[in-house]
Each structure stands twice: as C-alpha cells, then as structure tokens.
C-alpha positions, 0 to 999 in steps of 0.5 A: 491093345493091338492084335500083335502086342505081346503082354508077357504071357508066352513062355520062351522055349529057353526059359521053359528048358532052363526051368524044367531042368533045374526043377528036374535036378532039384527033385532028383537031389530031393529024392536022393536025399530022402532015400539016403536019410531013410535007407541008412539008420546009422550012416558013416562019414561018407553018406552023411557027406553025401546027405549034406551035399544033396541037401545043399544042392536042393536048397540051391535048386529051390533058390534057383526056381524062385529066382527064375519065377521071380525074374519072370514075374517082375 
C-alpha cells in the first residue's frame, strides 16, 4: 500500500454532520416520547397523537442511523 492511499478510515465532515444531526434528533424524540409516556398517567387524544408521532420519528431515526452506518461500511 502506498503512503497516500485512502483505505476508507477517514470520516468525511459532511457524513459526521449528518450522522450527528440524525443521532441528536433521534435522542431528543426518544426523550420526548419517554417523558410524555411517564408524565401523563391518563393522556387525552392530543397527547396520544404526540406520543405516536414522536415514537414514529424515533423509528425513522433509528432506521436512518442504520442506513448511514450500513452505507458507510458497505
């Protein structure tokens, strides 16, 4: 291997920015979901809708993280 070869171990700044943004938003949505679920013992329709939405956003975020890592490794 030559001295200047790039074997893929350097993380591009744009990838790092996107990955950390997705990770941060996913953690925030997970926190909101847990907080709403614990904080309201008898939630009404609006709170149930918010919990459902933030839960869906967590699932989307985890999928995006898996896709980003899979795309980076592959």
